[in-house]
C-alpha positions as CSV (number, residue, x, y, z in Angstrom):
1,M,-31.6,-219.3,99.5
2,S,-32.3,-223.0,98.9
3,A,-32.5,-225.2,102.0
4,L,-30.9,-228.1,100.0
5,P,-27.1,-228.5,99.4
6,P,-26.1,-227.3,96.0
7,M,-25.6,-230.7,94.5
8,A,-29.0,-232.0,95.8
9,F,-30.7,-228.9,94.6
10,G,-29.1,-229.3,91.1
11,F,-30.0,-233.0,91.1
12,C,-33.6,-232.3,91.7
13,F,-33.6,-229.5,89.1
14,G,-31.9,-231.7,86.4
15,L,-34.4,-234.5,87.0
16,A,-37.3,-232.0,86.8
17,L,-36.0,-230.5,83.6
18,S,-35.7,-234.0,81.9
19,A,-38.8,-235.8,83.1
20,P,-41.6,-233.8,81.3
21,I,-42.5,-235.4,78.0
22,G,-40.9,-233.5,75.2
23,P,-39.0,-233.9,71.9
24,V,-35.9,-235.4,73.4
25,N,-38.0,-238.0,75.4
26,V,-39.5,-239.1,72.0
27,I,-36.1,-239.3,70.4
28,C,-34.6,-241.3,73.3
29,L,-37.4,-243.8,73.2
30,R,-37.3,-244.2,69.5
31,R,-33.6,-244.6,69.3
32,T,-33.5,-247.1,72.1
33,L,-36.2,-249.2,70.4
34,A,-34.4,-249.0,67.1
35,D,-30.8,-249.4,68.1
36,G,-30.6,-250.4,71.7
37,F,-29.8,-249.1,75.2
38,G,-26.5,-247.4,74.2
39,A,-28.2,-245.4,71.5
40,G,-30.8,-244.1,73.9
41,I,-28.2,-243.2,76.5
42,A,-26.3,-241.2,73.8
43,A,-29.4,-239.3,73.0
44,G,-30.1,-238.5,76.6
45,L,-26.5,-237.6,77.3
46,G,-26.7,-234.8,74.6
47,A,-29.7,-233.3,76.4
48,A,-28.0,-233.6,79.8
49,V,-24.8,-231.9,78.6
50,A,-26.8,-229.1,77.1
51,D,-28.6,-228.6,80.5
52,A,-25.3,-228.6,82.3
53,L,-23.9,-226.0,79.9
54,Y,-26.9,-223.8,80.5
55,A,-26.3,-224.2,84.2
56,V,-22.7,-223.0,83.8
57,A,-23.9,-220.0,81.8
58,A,-26.5,-219.2,84.4
59,A,-23.9,-219.4,87.1
60,F,-22.2,-216.3,85.7
61,G,-25.2,-214.1,86.3
62,A,-28.6,-215.5,86.9
63,G,-30.6,-212.4,86.3
64,A,-28.6,-211.2,83.3
65,F,-28.6,-214.7,81.7
66,A,-32.4,-215.1,82.1
67,A,-33.0,-211.7,80.7
68,L,-30.7,-212.4,77.7
69,V,-32.5,-215.7,76.9
70,S,-35.9,-214.2,77.4
71,A,-35.1,-211.3,75.0
72,H,-34.0,-213.8,72.3
73,A,-36.6,-216.5,73.1
74,G,-38.4,-216.0,69.8
75,P,-35.4,-216.7,67.5
76,I,-34.3,-219.6,69.7
77,R,-37.8,-221.1,69.3
78,V,-37.6,-220.6,65.6
79,V,-34.3,-222.5,65.4
80,G,-35.7,-225.3,67.6
81,G,-38.9,-225.5,65.5
82,V,-37.0,-225.8,62.3
83,L,-34.7,-228.5,63.7
84,L,-37.7,-230.5,65.0
85,L,-39.5,-230.3,61.6
86,G,-36.3,-231.3,59.8
87,F,-35.7,-234.3,62.1
88,A,-39.3,-235.3,61.9
89,A,-39.1,-235.4,58.0
90,V,-36.0,-237.6,58.2
91,L,-37.6,-239.9,60.7
92,W,-40.8,-240.2,58.6
93,R,-38.7,-241.6,55.7
94,H,-36.6,-243.9,57.9
95,E,-37.1,-247.6,57.4
96,P,-36.0,-250.3,59.9
97,R,-32.8,-252.0,58.9
98,A,-33.2,-255.5,57.5
99,G,-30.5,-256.8,59.8
100,M,-32.2,-255.7,63.0
101,P,-32.6,-258.5,65.5
102,H,-36.3,-257.9,65.8
103,A,-37.0,-257.2,62.1
104,R,-38.9,-260.6,61.6
105,G,-41.7,-259.4,63.9
106,P,-42.7,-260.1,67.5
107,Y,-44.9,-263.1,66.6
108,A,-42.6,-265.1,64.5
109,P,-42.6,-268.8,65.4
110,V,-39.7,-270.1,67.5
111,P,-37.6,-272.5,65.5
112,R,-37.4,-276.1,66.7
113,G,-35.8,-279.4,65.7
114,P,-34.0,-279.2,62.3
115,A,-34.9,-275.6,61.9
116,L,-33.2,-274.8,65.2
117,Q,-30.1,-276.8,64.2
118,A,-29.9,-274.9,60.9
119,Q,-30.3,-271.6,62.7
120,S,-27.5,-272.5,65.1
121,A,-25.2,-273.4,62.2
122,R,-25.9,-270.1,60.6
123,A,-25.2,-268.3,63.8
124,R,-21.8,-270.1,64.2
125,T,-20.9,-269.2,60.6
126,S,-21.9,-265.6,61.2
127,H,-19.9,-265.5,64.5
128,A,-16.8,-266.9,62.7
129,A,-17.1,-264.1,60.1
130,R,-17.8,-261.4,62.7
131,P,-14.2,-260.3,63.5
132,R,-13.8,-258.9,60.0
133,E,-17.0,-256.9,60.3
134,A,-16.5,-255.8,63.9
135,G,-14.6,-252.6,63.0
136,P,-17.0,-251.2,60.4
137,A,-20.0,-252.2,62.6
138,A,-18.6,-250.5,65.7
139,G,-17.8,-247.4,63.6
140,A,-21.3,-247.2,62.3
141,R,-22.7,-247.5,65.8
142,L,-20.4,-244.8,67.1
143,A,-21.4,-242.5,64.2
144,A,-25.1,-243.2,64.8
145,N,-24.7,-242.5,68.6
146,A,-22.8,-239.3,67.8
147,R,-25.7,-238.2,65.6
148,G,-28.2,-239.0,68.3
149,F,-26.1,-237.0,70.8
150,A,-25.8,-234.0,68.5
151,T,-29.5,-234.0,67.7
152,S,-30.6,-234.0,71.4
153,F,-27.8,-231.5,72.3
154,L,-28.9,-229.0,69.6
155,L,-32.7,-229.4,70.3
156,T,-32.1,-228.8,74.0
157,L,-30.0,-225.7,73.3
158,A,-32.7,-224.4,71.0
159,N,-35.3,-224.7,73.8
160,P,-35.3,-221.6,76.0
161,L,-37.2,-223.3,78.9
162,P,-34.2,-225.0,80.4
163,A,-32.2,-221.8,80.3
164,L,-35.0,-219.7,81.9
165,S,-35.6,-222.4,84.5
166,L,-31.9,-222.6,85.4
167,G,-31.7,-218.9,85.6
168,A,-34.6,-219.0,88.1
169,A,-32.9,-221.8,90.0
170,F,-29.8,-219.6,90.6
171,G,-32.1,-216.8,91.7
172,L,-33.9,-219.2,94.2
173,G,-30.5,-220.4,95.4
174,G,-29.2,-216.9,96.0
175,G,-26.6,-217.4,93.4
176,L,-25.5,-220.5,95.2
177,A,-22.3,-218.7,96.2
178,D,-19.4,-221.2,96.0
179,G,-21.7,-224.1,95.1
180,V,-21.7,-223.7,91.3
181,A,-19.7,-226.8,90.5
182,P,-21.7,-229.1,92.8
183,F,-24.9,-227.6,91.4
184,V,-23.9,-228.2,87.8
185,A,-22.8,-231.7,88.7
186,G,-26.1,-232.3,90.3
187,V,-28.0,-231.1,87.2
188,L,-26.0,-233.5,85.0
189,A,-26.5,-236.4,87.4
190,G,-30.3,-235.8,87.8
191,A,-30.8,-235.5,84.1
192,M,-28.8,-238.7,83.4
193,L,-30.7,-240.6,86.0
194,W,-33.9,-239.9,84.0
195,W,-32.3,-240.8,80.6
196,V,-30.8,-244.0,82.0
197,A,-34.2,-245.1,83.5
198,L,-36.1,-244.2,80.3
199,A,-33.6,-246.1,78.0
200,A,-33.6,-249.1,80.4
201,V,-37.4,-249.3,80.2
202,A,-37.5,-249.0,76.4
203,S,-34.6,-251.5,76.1
204,A,-36.5,-254.0,78.2
205,T,-39.5,-253.9,75.7
206,R,-37.3,-253.8,72.6
207,R,-37.3,-257.6,72.0
208,H,-41.1,-257.4,71.6
209,V,-41.1,-254.7,69.0
210,G,-41.1,-256.1,65.4
211,G,-40.2,-254.4,62.2
212,D,-43.8,-253.2,61.5
213,A,-44.2,-251.9,65.0
214,L,-40.9,-250.1,64.8
215,R,-42.0,-248.5,61.6
216,L,-45.2,-247.3,63.3
217,V,-43.1,-246.0,66.2
218,S,-41.0,-244.0,63.7
219,R,-44.1,-242.5,62.0
220,V,-45.8,-241.6,65.3
221,S,-42.5,-240.1,66.6
222,A,-42.3,-238.0,63.4
223,V,-45.8,-236.7,63.9
224,V,-45.2,-235.9,67.5
225,L,-41.9,-234.1,66.8
226,S,-43.7,-232.2,64.0
227,L,-46.3,-231.0,66.4
228,F,-43.6,-229.9,68.9
229,G,-41.9,-228.0,66.0
230,L,-45.1,-226.3,64.9
231,A,-45.8,-225.3,68.5
232,A,-42.4,-223.8,68.8
233,L,-42.8,-221.8,65.6
234,A,-46.3,-220.6,66.7
235,A,-44.9,-219.6,70.1
236,S,-42.2,-217.5,68.5
237,A,-44.7,-215.4,66.6
């Protein structure tokens, strides 16, 4: 039986599940650098919700759930490996959008004098035209965040480690008796604390990342995700 209250026990477990460097950490960092804080949070939320669903499943029978996942760990890893390789291929071909606020590079000169006045005039013109573009732009952001959420959600579900770990957690907690709901809430809260912190750190450095640097980040992220995918496929053999 755990000495911690169920919510605190779940919080520690959710944080421990999210913190190790893995594919979703790479995705969260890359999406935050490319599209901002909200995009990183959406990616992290997908992983946190998947962890919470695994915790709910484990609550209905820790031993049976862990045995079921362990028996099908190979196919689960195959699915995860294929997803990782597919996402890495898409990411490798991705190019930073021309309209990104940092696309002109981190070392571009700061405008002064007439150049600054001209830039201000363009900004006012752009702001005046923005209401007509707000709807489509908001819809595009929402769709991109939904894709980030779905990617992280599926990758986390296709990773047997959280499921096995949560099954063990319920074993350590003696089934947690009537504390299932607090435990699941704690898992979700602990995981989200990590993703919010990670997205906040990446967002703070985003203004210093130029278009070339972001392209490099995308390529490196694709290579790292490919390695994770190949490792998952190798482990399933």
